[in-house]
C-alpha positions as CSV (number, residue, x, y, z in Angstrom):
1,X,0.1,0.1,0.0
2,X,1.5,3.6,-1.1
3,X,1.9,6.0,2.0
4,X,-0.5,8.7,2.4
5,X,0.7,12.0,0.8
6,X,0.7,13.6,4.2
7,X,3.2,10.9,5.5
8,X,5.4,11.2,2.3
9,X,8.8,12.9,2.1
10,X,7.9,16.1,0.0
11,X,11.0,17.0,-2.2
12,X,11.5,19.4,-4.7
13,X,13.9,18.9,-7.8
14,X,16.3,21.8,-9.0
15,X,17.7,21.1,-12.4
16,X,17.8,22.7,-15.8
17,X,17.1,19.5,-17.8
18,X,13.5,18.5,-18.0
19,X,14.4,15.1,-19.3
20,X,16.4,14.4,-15.8
21,X,13.9,15.7,-13.7
22,X,11.2,13.6,-15.4
23,X,13.6,10.6,-15.0
24,X,14.0,11.1,-11.4
25,X,10.2,11.8,-10.9
26,X,9.6,8.3,-12.4
27,X,12.0,6.6,-10.3
28,X,10.4,8.1,-7.2
29,X,7.2,7.2,-8.4
30,X,8.2,3.5,-7.6
31,X,8.8,4.4,-3.9
32,X,5.8,4.4,-1.5
33,X,7.0,7.2,0.6
34,X,8.4,10.0,-1.4
35,X,6.5,12.7,-3.1
36,X,7.8,15.2,-5.7
37,X,5.9,18.8,-4.7
38,X,7.7,21.2,-7.0
39,X,10.3,21.6,-9.8
40,X,12.5,24.4,-10.6
41,X,15.0,24.8,-13.6
42,X,17.1,27.7,-12.1
43,X,17.9,29.3,-8.8
44,X,15.7,32.1,-8.8
45,X,12.7,29.9,-9.6
46,X,13.9,27.5,-6.6
47,X,13.9,30.4,-3.9
48,X,10.4,31.6,-5.3
49,X,9.2,28.1,-5.1
50,X,10.7,27.5,-1.5
51,X,8.6,30.4,-0.2
52,X,5.2,28.8,-1.2
53,X,5.9,25.2,-0.3
54,X,8.9,24.3,2.1
55,X,10.1,20.7,1.0
56,X,11.7,18.3,3.5
57,X,14.7,18.0,1.3
58,X,15.9,19.7,-2.1
59,X,17.7,17.7,-4.8
60,X,19.8,20.5,-6.2
61,X,21.9,20.7,-9.5
62,X,25.0,22.6,-9.3
63,X,25.3,23.7,-12.8
64,X,22.1,25.6,-13.3
65,X,21.9,28.8,-15.1
66,X,22.4,32.0,-13.1
67,X,23.8,31.9,-9.5
68,X,26.8,29.5,-9.2
69,X,26.0,26.0,-7.3
70,X,28.1,27.2,-4.2
71,X,26.5,30.6,-3.8
72,X,22.9,29.1,-4.2
73,X,23.9,26.3,-1.8
74,X,24.9,29.0,0.7
75,X,22.2,31.3,0.5
76,X,19.6,28.3,1.0
77,X,21.7,27.3,4.0
78,X,21.5,30.8,5.2
79,X,17.7,31.6,4.6
80,X,16.8,27.8,5.7
81,X,19.5,26.4,7.6
82,X,17.7,23.3,8.8
83,X,16.4,22.5,5.4
84,X,18.6,19.3,3.8
85,X,20.1,19.8,0.5
86,X,21.5,16.6,-1.6
87,X,23.7,17.9,-4.5
88,X,23.0,16.4,-7.8
89,X,26.3,16.8,-10.2
90,X,27.9,15.1,-13.3
91,X,31.1,15.8,-11.9
92,X,32.9,13.0,-10.1
93,X,32.2,12.8,-6.3
94,X,36.0,13.0,-5.5
95,X,36.4,16.2,-7.1
96,X,33.7,18.4,-5.6
97,X,31.8,16.3,-2.9
98,X,33.7,17.8,0.4
99,X,33.7,21.3,-1.0
100,X,30.0,21.3,-1.0
101,X,29.5,19.0,2.2
102,X,31.6,21.5,3.7
103,X,29.4,24.6,2.4
104,X,26.4,22.8,4.1
105,X,24.8,20.0,1.7
106,X,24.1,16.8,3.3
107,X,24.9,14.5,0.6
108,X,26.5,14.3,-3.0
109,X,25.2,12.3,-5.7
110,X,26.6,11.8,-9.1
111,X,24.2,11.8,-11.8
112,X,25.0,8.7,-13.3
113,X,23.9,6.9,-10.0
114,X,21.2,9.0,-9.0
115,X,18.3,7.0,-10.4
116,X,19.2,3.5,-8.3
117,X,20.6,5.4,-4.8
118,X,18.1,8.3,-4.9
119,X,15.5,7.2,-2.7
120,X,18.1,5.7,-0.3
121,X,20.1,9.0,0.0
122,X,16.9,11.1,0.5
123,X,15.7,8.8,3.2
124,X,19.2,9.0,4.9
125,X,19.4,12.5,4.8
126,X,15.9,13.2,5.9
127,X,16.7,10.9,9.0
128,X,19.3,13.2,9.9
129,X,22.6,11.7,8.1
130,X,25.0,12.3,5.4
131,X,25.1,10.7,1.9
132,X,28.4,10.5,0.4
133,X,30.8,7.6,-0.2
134,X,32.7,6.1,2.6
135,X,35.9,7.9,1.1
136,X,34.5,11.3,0.8
137,X,32.9,11.1,4.6
138,X,36.3,10.1,5.7
139,X,38.1,12.9,4.1
140,X,35.5,15.2,5.4
141,X,35.6,13.8,8.9
142,X,39.4,14.2,9.1
143,X,39.8,17.6,6.9
144,X,43.2,16.5,5.8
145,X,46.1,19.1,6.0
146,X,46.7,21.4,2.9
147,X,50.1,18.7,2.3
148,X,47.7,16.2,1.7
149,X,45.4,17.9,-0.8
150,X,45.2,18.5,-4.5
151,X,46.1,21.9,-5.7
152,X,42.6,23.1,-6.4
153,X,41.4,22.0,-3.2
154,X,43.6,24.4,-1.4
155,X,41.4,27.3,-3.0
156,X,38.8,29.2,-1.3
157,X,35.2,28.8,-2.5
158,X,35.4,32.0,-4.2
159,X,38.9,31.2,-5.8
160,X,37.7,27.8,-6.7
161,X,34.6,29.5,-8.6
162,X,36.8,32.1,-10.3
163,X,39.2,29.0,-11.4
164,X,36.4,27.2,-12.7
165,X,35.2,30.2,-14.9
166,X,38.7,30.9,-16.0
167,X,39.1,26.8,-17.3
168,X,36.1,27.3,-19.5
169,X,37.7,30.4,-21.0
170,X,36.1,33.3,-19.8
171,X,37.9,36.5,-19.5
172,X,38.4,38.6,-16.2
173,X,35.7,41.2,-17.4
174,X,33.1,38.6,-18.1
175,X,33.4,36.8,-14.8
176,X,33.6,40.2,-12.8
177,X,30.2,41.1,-14.6
178,X,28.6,37.5,-13.8
179,X,30.0,37.6,-10.1
180,X,29.1,41.3,-9.7
181,X,32.7,42.3,-8.5
182,X,35.5,44.4,-10.3
183,X,38.0,43.4,-12.8
184,X,40.7,44.2,-10.1
185,X,39.1,42.2,-7.7
186,X,38.9,39.1,-10.3
187,X,42.6,39.7,-11.0
188,X,43.6,39.6,-7.5
189,X,41.8,36.2,-7.2
190,X,43.6,35.1,-10.2
191,X,46.9,35.7,-9.0
192,X,46.1,34.0,-5.8
193,X,44.9,30.9,-7.6
194,X,48.3,30.6,-9.8
195,X,50.2,31.3,-6.8
196,X,48.5,28.5,-4.7
197,X,48.3,26.2,-7.6
198,X,52.0,27.0,-8.5
199,X,51.2,28.0,-11.8
200,X,52.0,30.8,-14.2
201,X,49.3,31.1,-16.9
202,X,45.8,30.5,-17.6
203,X,46.5,27.8,-20.1
204,X,48.1,25.7,-17.3
205,X,45.0,26.0,-15.2
206,X,42.9,25.1,-18.3
207,X,45.0,22.0,-18.9
208,X,45.2,21.1,-15.3
209,X,41.0,21.3,-15.5
210,X,40.9,18.9,-18.2
211,X,43.2,16.3,-16.7
212,X,41.7,16.4,-13.5
213,X,38.0,16.2,-15.0
214,X,37.0,19.3,-13.4
215,X,35.0,20.7,-16.4
């Protein structure tokens, strides 16, 4: 017997790909205790939607148009600190999960494994737990020293964001406009990024991002 809607775990799916959202909804329809109460294709719509119907958990894609995934996550956690957020991403868990979990996410799931693990992850997170691979949870718990980190893991969240935008070929001016920061500030971030990653030019950052599957 299907659980009544009143007792179902109410979720919102935030992803800019309609087919992917449809696939998640179809997978969740097979459960008897999870109900999708809303969908959003960008951060602005998501923030408006939550005001009308606060879910028990949000499934959040980190690559939607507009506000960056990290910035959106931080805003959500600031405005709704007790609302659990499960990150859905095309990026490998080992490259991004720790950063997002530290920023307040309750779990991290790659899109290729989402359908088969989604219900399990939702139940665990709504029950108060965290969801990620044992390796990521261990890394998060011990918070390795800088000497144990890959170069990009030593960057601050803002530096990591700028690094990602440089890596896809955006100019400092374009980055400044998108982040509402001056070109001088973006240039300072770039200098610090190069110093921390022990590199000298953008081409090295781009090559690094490609080889580490960060794009």
